[in-house]
N, C-alpha and C positions, 0 to 999 in steps of 0.2 A: 387547463393544462397545469400540472403540478410544476412548481418552480425548481425545487432542488431535491434530489434523492442521492443516497449513498450506497455504494457497494463495498462491503468488507470482505477481503479475500482471506479465507481461513481454511482452505482445503489442503494446504501443504502438510508435509510430515515433519518438517523441522529437524532433519537428521543431524545437521551440523551442530546443533545446540546440545545434543547428547543427553537429553532428559529422558525420563521414563515414559512421558507422554508427549504427543505433539506439542511443541513449545507454546502454542497459543492457549493451551489448557493447563499449563503449569501455573502454580498458584503462589501468591504472596499473601500471608495472613488469611489463608483459606479463600482468597478471591482469585479466580482464574484471570490470566492475562486478557483473554478475549472479553471478559466482563468489563474490565477497565477500558478497553478500546471502544467498545460499543457505547458505554456510558459517557466517555469523553466526547464522542461524536454527537450524542443526543443532547449534550449541553448547549449545542448550537440550535437556537430556535429557528434558524433559517433552513435547516434540514427537515424536510417534511416526511421522509420515508427512508428506511434503511433495510437492505437485504444482506444477510450474511451467507456467503457461499462456503459450504462445509464439505468435508470428505464423507462419503457414505458410511465409513467405519466409525465416525465420530458422533453419530446422532445423539447417543446418550450423554456424551461429554458436553455437547452443545446445549442440550436441554438443561443440564445441570448448571451450565455457565450463565444462562439467562433467566433462571428461575426467580430471581429477585428484581428483574426488570419488567415493569408493568406498562411502560410507555407504548401506546398504540401505534407509534410511528415505526416500531420494529416489526417488520413484516415476517411471515413464515420463512424459514430457511430455504435455501436453494442448494441442491447437490451439485458439486463441481466435477471437473474432469480430471484427467491424468496429468495435465500440464496447467501451469498458471493461466496462460492465455485462454485455454478452453474454459477454465473456471470463470474468468471474467466475462467471456462471451455469454455463458449461461446466466451469470448474474445480471448482465445488461438485459437479456431476454426476459428475465423474471420481472423487470420493471416496465414491461410493455404496456400493461394496463394503466400504470401510473403516468406514463408518457411525460416524464419531467423535461423541463427546458435545460437544466444543468444536472450533471452527475459528478460526484466525487468518488474516486476509486482509492481505497485505503488498505494498507497492509494490516492484518490482524496483529502482527508482532510490533506495532508502533503504538503502545498504549498511552504515550505521553503527549499525544496531539492536543493542541490548544485551540480554543475558539478563535483566538487572534489569528492563527495561521489559516484556519478554515475561512475566516472572513476575508483574508488577503486573497486567497485563491478565488473565492466567489466574486469579489469585486473586480478582479482582473477578467473573469469570465463574462462580465458585462460587455466587454469590447473584444474579447478573444475567444477562439474556439477550443484552444488547448492551453492549459496552464500548468507549469511545473515549478514546485518549490525547490530551491537549490541552496546549497551552502558552498562557500569558497573552500579551497584546499590550502592550508597553511604549511603543511609539512613538505620537505624536499621530496621530489619524485624521482625514483630510479626505476629503470626497466631491466628485467631479466633477459639475458641473451644466452646464446650457446657459449660454453666455456672456451676461452682462448688463453693462450700462454701469457699474453701481455696484459690483458684487462680483467681477467677473472670472468665472472658470469653476469655482471651487471654494468650498465652504462647509464649516463644521465638521461632522465626521462623527458617528456614533453614539458613545455612551459606551464607551470601550475596556474598561472594567471588566466590561462585559456581553458581551465578544467573546472568542473563543478561536481559536487556530490548531489545526487538526485534523492528527493524524498517523496513521500505521499502525505496527504491525499493529492493525487493528480486530478485536475479538474477539466471537464470537457463539456462542450455542447453535446447533449445526449444523442441527437440524430447524427451528428458528425462522427462521434466515436463508434456508434453502432455501424455506420456505413464503412468506416475504416476496418473494423473487425470482420465485416462481411467479405471484404476484399483480401484479407490476409489469411494465410494458412500457416504462418510461422509461429514458433513459440519464442517469446521474447522475455527479457527480464522485467520489463514494466510496460505500462500502457502508453506512455508518451512515445515509445518506440513504434508502436502500431500507428499512432497518429502521424509520426514523422514519415514513415514509409508510405503513407497515403497522401503525403504532400500537404498536410495541414500545418499552417504556420504555428509556431510554439512561442508562447510568452513565458517569462519567468518571474517569480516573486522570491523574496528572501525567506528561506526556511528557518527552522529553529533547531539549535544544537541539542536541545532536550528531546526532540522528536526523532530519536535514533531507532533503528530497527534492531530488535534483539535477535541476533543471529548465532553468535559463538557460545561455547560452553561457559566462558568467563562472563559474558553479558547476561546469560541466563542465571548464573549464580548470583550476580549482583542484583538482578531483579528479585530473586527469591530471598535476598537478604543474607545469603550465605557468606558473601565477601563484601 
């Protein structure tokens, strides 16, 4: 049995970032974001296989992005679905022959993942079936409400000490997350939600501020060195 495999979710269109291409194929110094993400994961010697889930419209873009990666741990690409959850489900299925003990599921738009964070997740997976890297929230939280005469349209939000920002890679016992996806028909924002719905206990590790997801137009410009 293979010990650790990774799934990189790269089938989205990245509309909010406003680029000319799906954001995972936007470049900095002629290097696509996806290239950086895959290369960062391959720096971990503990990962024995990686499959990238892509959009059927992006095959040429993907081939171009991995042309300089010769690592045999990078498996043939897998075509994704219309929603993120379907893409992950297909990515997990593509690892069936590998049959890993652990699997890391990572966003293509987080190119700054470090081996240190990967190792934290994997170490926690030794004793847990689902692991989520998180960061605390330091800003004051306010909640938007319907407009009223006295208070305007916002009220104080929930206690920030009880809230976290979720990151990836989210780590799982492979058979456990496959089973959870089999039971779920929902489309969720991340994979830890699928595990939660299936009743899988979730452990957390401290994430990394630099491991942010490139989502907005401003973040994409920063990545490209425009600002």
